C-alpha positions in Angstrom: 0.0 0.0 0.2 1.2 3.6 -0.7 2.3 5.9 2.3 -0.4 7.6 4.0 1.4 10.8 4.9 1.5 12.1 1.2 -2.2 11.6 1.0 -3.0 13.3 4.1 -0.7 16.2 3.0 -2.5 16.3 -0.4 -6.0 16.4 1.2 -4.9 19.1 3.5 -3.5 21.1 0.6 -6.9 20.6 -1.2 -8.9 21.7 1.8 -6.8 24.8 2.2 -7.2 25.8 -1.4 -11.0 25.4 -1.2 -11.2 27.4 2.1 -9.0 30.4 0.5 -11.1 30.4 -2.9 -14.2 30.6 -0.7 -13.1 33.3 1.4 -12.3 35.3 -1.9 -15.5 34.5 -3.7 -18.2 34.5 -0.8 -18.8 37.2 1.5 -18.5 36.4 5.3 -21.8 35.9 7.5 -21.1 39.4 9.0 -21.0 40.9 5.4 -24.1 39.2 4.2 -26.1 40.1 7.1 -25.3 44.0 7.0 -28.6 45.9 6.5 -28.4 49.6 6.4 -32.2 50.6 6.2 -33.8 53.8 5.5 -37.6 54.3 5.7 -38.9 57.3 3.7 -42.5 58.2 2.6 -45.6 59.8 4.3 -48.0 59.2 7.1 -48.4 55.6 6.1 -44.9 54.9 6.7 -44.5 57.4 9.7 -47.0 55.3 11.6 -49.8 57.8 11.8 -52.7 56.0 13.4 -50.8 53.8 15.7 -49.2 56.0 18.2 -47.5 56.8 20.5 -45.4 59.4 18.6 -41.9 60.7 18.9 -42.9 64.2 19.5 -42.1 65.8 16.1 -44.5 67.2 13.8 -43.8 64.2 11.6 -45.7 61.7 14.1 -43.3 58.9 13.7 -44.3 55.8 15.8 -42.3 52.8 16.6 -45.3 50.6 15.8 -45.2 51.6 12.0 -44.2 48.7 9.8 -40.6 50.0 9.3 -39.4 50.2 12.9 -40.8 46.6 13.5 -39.3 45.2 10.4 -35.9 46.8 11.5 -36.1 45.1 15.0 -37.1 41.7 13.5 -34.2 41.8 11.1 -31.4 43.1 13.3 -30.4 45.6 10.9 -27.1 47.2 11.1 -28.5 50.5 10.9 -31.9 52.1 10.7 -32.9 55.8 9.8 -36.7 56.8 9.9 -37.1 60.3 8.0 -40.6 59.3 6.9 -43.0 62.0 7.8 -46.8 62.4 8.1 -48.2 64.8 5.3 -45.3 64.1 3.0 -45.6 64.6 -0.9 -43.1 63.5 -3.3 -41.3 67.0 -3.4 -40.6 66.3 0.6 -38.9 63.0 -0.2 -36.8 64.5 -2.9 -35.7 67.8 -1.3 -35.2 66.5 2.3 -36.0 62.8 3.0 -33.3 61.5 0.5 -30.6 63.2 2.7 -30.7 60.2 4.8 -29.5 57.9 2.1 -25.8 57.1 0.9 -23.9 54.5 -1.2 -23.8 52.4 2.0 -27.7 52.1 2.3 -28.8 48.7 1.2 -32.6 48.8 1.7 -35.0 51.7 1.4 -38.8 51.7 1.6 -41.4 54.0 0.8 -45.1 55.0 0.7 -45.8 58.1 -1.2 -48.2 59.8 -3.7 -51.4 59.8 -1.6 -50.9 63.4 -0.6 -50.0 64.5 -3.9 -53.2 63.3 -5.2 -55.1 65.2 -2.2 -55.9 62.6 0.2 -56.9 64.5 3.1 -59.2 66.9 1.3 -60.9 64.1 -0.7 -61.5 62.2 2.7 -63.1 65.3 4.2 -65.3 66.1 1.3 -66.5 62.7 1.1 -67.0 62.2 4.8 -69.1 65.4 5.3 -70.1 66.6 1.9 -72.7 65.3 -0.5 -72.4 62.1 -2.7 -72.1 64.4 -5.8 -69.4 66.6 -4.1 -67.5 63.2 -3.2 -67.7 62.2 -6.6 -66.3 65.2 -8.0 -63.3 65.1 -5.5 -62.7 61.8 -6.4 -62.9 62.3 -10.1 -60.2 65.2 -9.7 -58.0 63.0 -7.8 -58.1 60.2 -10.3 -57.4 62.6 -13.0 -54.4 64.0 -11.2 -53.1 60.5 -10.4 -53.5 59.4 -14.3 -52.0 62.7 -15.6 -49.4 64.2 -13.1 -48.6 61.6 -10.7 -46.6 59.1 -12.8 -44.0 61.9 -13.4 -43.8 62.8 -9.6 -43.3 59.1 -8.8 -40.6 58.5 -11.5 -38.7 61.5 -10.3 -38.9 60.5 -6.6 -37.6 56.8 -7.4 -34.9 58.3 -9.7 -33.9 60.5 -6.6 -33.7 57.6 -4.3 -31.7 55.7 -6.8 -29.3 58.6 -7.3 -28.6 58.9 -3.6 -28.7 55.1 -2.8 -27.6 53.3 -6.0 -26.7 50.2 -4.0 -30.1 49.8 -2.2 -33.0 47.5 -2.8 -36.1 49.8 -3.3 -39.4 48.5 -1.9 -42.4 50.6 -2.9 -45.3 49.8 -0.6 -48.8 50.8 -1.8 -52.2 51.8 0.3 -54.9 49.5 1.3 -58.4 50.1 0.5 -59.9 51.9 3.5 -63.6 50.6 3.7 -65.8 47.5 3.7 -68.7 48.2 1.9 -71.5 46.4 4.0 -73.7 47.9 6.7 -71.8 50.7 8.5 -74.3 52.0 10.9 -76.6 55.1 10.7 -73.8 57.7 10.8 -71.3 55.9 8.6 -70.3 57.0 5.0 -72.7 55.8 2.5 -71.9 52.6 0.5 -71.5 54.5 -2.8 -68.9 56.9 -1.4 -66.9 54.1 0.2 -67.0 52.2 -3.2 -65.7 55.5 -5.0 -63.0 55.8 -2.6 -62.1 52.0 -2.9 -61.9 52.4 -6.5 -59.6 55.4 -6.4 -57.2 53.5 -3.9 -57.2 50.7 -6.6 -56.3 53.1 -9.4 -53.6 54.6 -7.1 -52.1 51.2 -6.4 -52.1 50.4 -10.2 -50.1 53.5 -11.1 -47.6 53.1 -8.2 -47.1 49.4 -8.9 -46.5 50.5 -12.7 -43.8 53.3 -12.0 -42.2 51.2 -9.5 -41.5 48.2 -11.9 -40.4 50.8 -14.3 -37.8 52.1 -11.7 -36.7 48.5 -11.0 -38.3 48.5 -7.4 -40.1 45.9 -5.8 -43.9 46.5 -5.2 -45.6 45.3 -1.9 -49.3 45.6 -2.3 -50.9 45.6 1.3 -54.7 45.3 0.2 -55.1 41.5 0.5 -53.7 41.7 4.1 -56.3 44.5 5.1 -59.3 42.6 3.2 -62.0 42.5 5.8 -60.4 45.0 7.9 -61.4 48.2 6.6 -63.5 50.7 8.2 -66.9 49.5 8.9 -65.5 46.0 9.3 -66.1 43.9 12.2 -62.4 44.0 13.2 -61.3 47.2 11.5 -57.3 48.0 11.2 -58.2 51.4 9.9 -59.2 54.3 12.1 -62.4 55.8 11.4 -63.1 59.6 11.6 -63.5 59.8 15.1 -59.9 59.7 15.7 -59.3 63.2 14.2 -55.8 63.3 12.8 -55.4 59.7 12.6 -58.6 59.1 10.8 -58.4 56.8 7.6 -54.8 55.4 8.8 -53.7 52.1 10.0 -54.2 51.5 13.6 -51.6 49.2 15.6 -52.9 46.0 14.1 -52.8 47.5 10.6 -49.3 48.0 10.7 -48.4 45.0 12.2 -50.7 42.5 10.6 -51.2 44.4 7.4 -48.1 46.3 6.2 -45.6 44.3 8.1 -46.6 40.9 6.3 -46.8 42.8 3.1 -43.3 43.9 3.3 -42.0 40.4 4.7 -43.8 38.8 1.7 -41.4 40.6 -0.8 -38.3 40.7 1.7 -38.4 36.9 2.6 
């Protein structure tokens, strides 16, 4: 039989080569786990509706989906410039300042305020059916003609500041169930109009996100059955004043967070 020593030496040499090649070609576990996450956007990202808030005018809540995702994934760094009331210009002019070449993940909800979310909701809640229809039609026209360009510019600004990051664009849920809503609830006709407008906004946002090479996370199926007028609503109704028509704690935890998890793995 041939001597065993040369065989052992050859095996050791092969193992050393494999280890060296692996170290060169594959990132270390620490490198692979590096997540520098920045959460941009409007009130649906800042966590309006869930509370408690950070004391700023942006109404940021640690119960929003973004801080919850950051905590669950043990991120390396987390920045949270999302701000209630933000429009696309706010993201472009100030929020992207939190991004850099080291940013590896960005999430954003944006566009609803550009289309006049607050004024439409007020008109539909307290105005006539015809006034609601007119307000929704104006918002739909804006969403179809002007909003796509604003979204394109926003996603481009994010890409420019964070070229190495994965961009996840989250949509908005339908706000209402369309069954019985009590004597003082919004009419079924109004609720249907608003849900259809939400679907249009989702379609436009998803289309522009795809064009930008971003991942789109659609929360609508997770919120199904939990809108205003549902048995277990995850959306606040008008009695919550500033938090009206925004997700509550359950909405961010069981609606938005699973939608984000579904696309991030």
